[in-house]
SEMIGU-401037 format. One line per 8 residues: number of its first residue (from 1); for each residue x, y, z of N, C-alpha, C. Coordinates in steps of 0.001 Angstrom, whole numbers, always signed. Example, Ala and Ser with C-alpha at 12.3 -4.5 7.8 and 13.67 -1.06 7.14 Angstrom:
BEGIN
1 = +13190:-5690:+7800:+12300:-4500:+7800:+13200:-3300:+7800; +12850:-2250:+7080:+13670:-1060:+7140:+12900:+30:+7870
# end
This chain:
BEGIN
1 = +171292:+144735:+98393:+172710:+144876:+97522:+173202:+143897:+96645; +174152:+143700:+96177:+174812:+142519:+95585:+175184:+141557:+96415; +174926:+140367:+96086:+174737:+139403:+96731:+176192:+138551:+96270; +176550:+138323:+95035:+177858:+137634:+94663:+177892:+138398:+93006; +179095:+137472:+92702:+179587:+137706:+91178:+179296:+136507:+90337; +178418:+136718:+89297:+177948:+135771:+88338:+178808:+135248:+87844; +179769:+135799:+86532:+180734:+135503:+85921:+181103:+136415:+84614; +181814:+136038:+83689:+182417:+136827:+83078:+182254:+135977:+81622
9 = +182054:+136585:+80293:+182150:+136015:+79031:+183430:+136024:+78541; +183827:+134420:+78008:+185139:+134634:+76901:+184290:+134160:+75534; +184663:+134939:+74782:+184221:+134760:+73209:+185136:+133470:+72581; +184753:+132587:+72213:+185552:+131122:+71599:+185064:+131306:+70578; +185632:+130232:+69413:+185086:+130430:+67853:+184362:+128886:+67785; +184480:+128004:+68687:+183850:+126784:+68683:+183267:+126763:+70172; +181930:+126582:+70433:+181659:+125942:+71911:+182314:+124468:+72363; +181997:+123947:+71387:+182078:+122537:+71786:+183396:+122381:+72138
17 = +184207:+122831:+71265:+185827:+122932:+71314:+186248:+123352:+73077; +185306:+124671:+73066:+185718:+125298:+74078:+185376:+124377:+75247; +183907:+123884:+75469:+183733:+123231:+76405:+184439:+121851:+76831; +185136:+121240:+75632:+186201:+120120:+76165:+187504:+120577:+76554; +187766:+122051:+76274:+189036:+122328:+76727:+188841:+122631:+78872; +188065:+123467:+78699:+187363:+123864:+79857:+186816:+122858:+80960; +186340:+121459:+80604:+186302:+120922:+81312:+186838:+119618:+81389; +187500:+119269:+80630:+188626:+117939:+80440:+190042:+118407:+80812
25 = +190256:+119518:+80003:+191747:+119745:+80413:+192128:+120471:+81773; +190935:+121993:+81984:+190963:+122717:+83373:+190080:+121805:+84655; +189224:+120729:+84168:+188365:+120065:+85148:+187464:+120869:+85713; +186873:+121886:+84688:+185783:+123094:+85309:+184276:+121598:+85004; +183379:+122320:+85701:+182322:+121582:+85697:+181138:+122267:+84921; +180396:+121662:+84114:+179355:+122601:+83157:+178148:+123284:+84474; +178287:+124317:+84567:+177226:+124860:+85604:+175788:+125081:+85119; +175780:+125415:+83923:+174606:+125641:+83071:+174597:+125466:+81688
33 = +173501:+125094:+81206:+173318:+124973:+79729:+172065:+125203:+79131; +171652:+126602:+78645:+170811:+127013:+78384:+170267:+127421:+76913; +169528:+126618:+76450:+169297:+126825:+74721:+168594:+128244:+74547; +169090:+128521:+73508:+168371:+130024:+73332:+168588:+130199:+71418; +167184:+130033:+71194:+167076:+130089:+69466:+168038:+128754:+68871; +168715:+129370:+68142:+169569:+128550:+67350:+171069:+128208:+67845; +171051:+128692:+69047:+172356:+128516:+69903:+171962:+128044:+71298; +173179:+128307:+72136:+172998:+127752:+73649:+174259:+128924:+74397
41 = +173281:+129136:+75671:+174235:+129654:+76711:+174903:+128787:+77528; +176348:+128713:+77399:+177276:+127572:+78431:+177907:+128184:+79183; +177393:+127726:+80847:+178418:+128374:+81768:+179033:+127178:+82661; +180654:+127561:+82648:+181549:+126440:+83493:+182066:+127208:+84400; +182946:+126198:+85343:+183489:+126693:+86289:+184415:+125594:+87468; +184903:+126235:+88336:+185165:+125326:+89225:+184307:+124469:+90035; +184494:+123192:+90332:+183530:+122510:+90995:+183056:+123445:+92435; +183901:+123980:+93241:+183557:+124696:+94252:+183227:+125913:+94464
49 = +183114:+126620:+92898:+182843:+128192:+92718:+181474:+128432:+92321; +181188:+129574:+92606:+179725:+129972:+92243:+179771:+130917:+90875; +181172:+131473:+91128:+181184:+132218:+89767:+181333:+131523:+88455; +181012:+131935:+87413:+181264:+130923:+85994:+181600:+131746:+84978; +182377:+131107:+84111:+182735:+131461:+82867:+181658:+131063:+81667; +181172:+131819:+81037:+180210:+131927:+79866:+181104:+131442:+78653; +181157:+130434:+77723:+181934:+130254:+76876:+180848:+130701:+75692; +181359:+131711:+75046:+179829:+132402:+73935:+180301:+132256:+72623
57 = +179917:+131565:+71757:+180279:+131673:+70485:+179513:+132851:+69595; +180137:+134054:+69103:+179526:+134942:+68618:+178277:+134329:+67221; +177072:+134832:+68124:+176022:+134176:+67409:+174796:+135180:+66950; +174624:+135465:+65685:+173510:+136534:+65168:+172172:+136429:+65931; +171777:+135146:+66511:+170641:+135420:+67474:+170920:+135852:+68860; +172022:+136167:+69045:+172343:+136592:+70351:+173033:+138231:+70271; +173235:+138547:+69033:+174150:+139823:+68977:+173704:+140452:+67688; +173860:+141641:+67777:+173569:+142312:+66383:+175134:+142154:+65571
65 = +175237:+142763:+64314:+176539:+142380:+63525:+177227:+143198:+64119; +177372:+144273:+64812:+178378:+145218:+65248:+178994:+144271:+66311; +178229:+143874:+67271:+178724:+143046:+68481:+179101:+141800:+67987; +178629:+141351:+67033:+179414:+139921:+66491:+180824:+140327:+66149; +181055:+141041:+65376:+182406:+141795:+64642:+183431:+142388:+65780; +182912:+142847:+67322:+183620:+143192:+67892:+184200:+141756:+68907; +182836:+140980:+68990:+183446:+139891:+69831:+184393:+138766:+68773; +184344:+138999:+67601:+185437:+137947:+67118:+186645:+138607:+66989
73 = +187139:+139637:+67019:+188241:+140102:+67398:+188460:+140275:+68824; +187992:+139976:+69911:+188344:+139268:+71093:+188807:+137907:+71133; +188427:+137130:+70419:+188711:+135813:+70225:+190364:+135607:+70363; +191144:+135010:+71169:+192533:+135115:+71224:+193342:+136084:+71827; +192225:+136761:+72686:+193135:+137865:+73409:+193295:+137879:+74668; +193754:+138403:+75459:+194168:+139022:+76971:+192573:+138675:+77563; +192195:+137530:+78195:+190644:+137896:+78733:+190708:+138754:+80225; +191633:+139157:+81050:+191708:+139959:+82294:+190846:+138686:+83322
81 = +190784:+137684:+83111:+190411:+136710:+83853:+191518:+135825:+84746; +191655:+135662:+85976:+192572:+135103:+86837:+192079:+133924:+87720; +192773:+133091:+87818:+192078:+131825:+88788:+193244:+131870:+89811; +192972:+131366:+90947:+194037:+130943:+91899:+194347:+129695:+92524; +195554:+129424:+92691:+195553:+127674:+93320:+196418:+128022:+94217; +196093:+126760:+94902:+196841:+126618:+96286:+198332:+126142:+96018; +198491:+125672:+94977:+199612:+124934:+94885:+200136:+125316:+93403; +200618:+126214:+92948:+201053:+126614:+91401:+202025:+125624:+91018
89 = +202913:+125085:+91509:+203830:+124236:+91088:+203144:+122699:+90677; +202071:+122165:+91295:+201625:+120812:+90901:+200526:+121044:+89962; +199774:+122436:+89739:+198682:+122818:+89205:+199325:+122826:+87699; +200839:+123461:+87560:+201506:+123922:+86350:+202004:+122061:+85704; +202432:+121419:+86778:+202899:+120297:+86524:+201534:+119340:+85730; +200273:+119343:+86187:+199129:+119078:+85979:+198740:+119282:+84691; +198389:+120659:+84658:+197891:+121218:+83290:+199062:+120698:+82074; +200608:+120404:+82259:+201480:+120605:+81361:+201123:+118898:+81118
97 = +201095:+118138:+81737:+200513:+116443:+81581:+199558:+116280:+80521; +198386:+117535:+80741:+197353:+117585:+79821:+197601:+118356:+78784; +198678:+118808:+78441:+199051:+119482:+77061:+198372:+120708:+76801; +198210:+121319:+78212:+197856:+122859:+78175:+199116:+123746:+78049; +198515:+124643:+77088:+199712:+125762:+76797:+199592:+126428:+78383; +200610:+126470:+78780:+200911:+127020:+80362:+202371:+127633:+80342; +202352:+129082:+80314:+203945:+129268:+80959:+204702:+128736:+82378; +205753:+128578:+82202:+206621:+128423:+83873:+205750:+129473:+84617
105 = +205828:+128740:+86049:+205230:+129786:+86966:+206517:+130781:+87430; +206357:+131956:+87709:+207360:+133192:+87872:+206961:+133784:+88750; +207945:+134320:+89823:+207902:+135192:+90994:+207850:+136517:+90396; +206545:+137132:+90514:+206190:+138501:+90265:+206914:+139881:+91286; +207077:+141009:+90533:+207900:+141949:+91506:+206568:+142454:+92553; +205065:+142045:+92561:+204138:+142143:+93541:+204511:+141037:+94692; +205437:+140174:+94465:+205107:+139214:+95382:+204860:+137682:+94992; +203326:+137951:+94442:+203238:+136657:+93830:+203481:+135678:+92749
113 = +203245:+134605:+92494:+204052:+133824:+91224:+202666:+133528:+90833; +202680:+133435:+88838:+202061:+133450:+88061:+202627:+132576:+86833; +201797:+132133:+86228:+201512:+131563:+85008:+200622:+132010:+83684; +200623:+131698:+82649:+199758:+132019:+81824:+199377:+131020:+81173; +197678:+130785:+80900:+197293:+129811:+80153:+196484:+130060:+78627; +197118:+129436:+77613:+196469:+129977:+76519:+195062:+128541:+76416; +193989:+129041:+76313:+192842:+127844:+75700:+192739:+127475:+74233; +191692:+127057:+74219:+191820:+126332:+72806:+192112:+127417:+71707
121 = +191411:+128675:+71914:+191332:+129794:+70802:+192511:+130823:+71114; +193279:+130218:+72233:+194760:+131334:+72483:+194370:+132587:+73244; +192849:+132572:+74050:+192366:+133308:+74801:+193446:+133090:+76092; +193884:+134238:+76585:+194888:+134099:+77775:+194262:+134244:+78914; +194529:+133418:+79958:+193776:+133332:+81247:+195194:+133464:+82276; +195122:+133918:+83088:+196355:+133985:+84157:+196028:+133019:+85314; +197188:+132509:+85924:+196873:+131044:+87118:+197760:+131888:+88264; +197212:+132310:+89291:+198107:+133139:+90591:+198094:+132109:+91428
129 = +199289:+131867:+91983:+199645:+131372:+93338:+198461:+132020:+94640; +198035:+131240:+95147:+197123:+132029:+96633:+198359:+132478:+97469; +198080:+133295:+98343:+199050:+134096:+99024:+199416:+132968:+100148; +198923:+132050:+100550:+199089:+130762:+101359:+200744:+130123:+100581; +200595:+130013:+99130:+201526:+129246:+98704:+202680:+130099:+98111; +202657:+131353:+98192:+203968:+131993:+98319:+204558:+132775:+99309; +203935:+133008:+100632:+204442:+133880:+101592:+205649:+133432:+101801; +206317:+132459:+101534:+207576:+132036:+102140:+208619:+132361:+100967
137 = +208096:+132603:+100218:+209216:+132900:+98875:+209911:+134847:+99332; +211023:+135072:+99583:+211628:+136123:+99863:+211981:+136630:+98296
# end
C-alpha cells in the first residue's frame, strides 16, 4: 500500500527566483535537484518534512504545448496547499520581517487560525495554526 505523500507541483515563472523565495524566505531546504534535458526538477520542503513541493517552470522538454499553456494559467493562483505551524503569531511576524506577502492571522469559523502567503509569483499558500496553537481560543 501507499507509504507516504511525495509532494505537489507548484508552477512558477522562474525557478531560480522560486528557489530563492522558498529557501530564503520560508526557510525550506532543497530536497532534490534533478537535471532533465534542458531544464531541471527541483523539490523543496521544510527541514523535518518528507513531503516536498516541486517548483516547476513550464518547459517544452517536460510538457506538451497544451500542458504548458495550462500550467502558465495556474501561475499566480490558489495552490490548495497548506502548511501547519505551532505558533502562527510568531511565524507571521518572522515572515513579515522577511518581507513575505502574508495576511494577518484570523480565527476561522471552523476554529483554526489562518493566514495566506503569496510567493514570488503570487501563488497562494495557506498557513494554519496547529490544533495546540488555537485550542484555547473560544
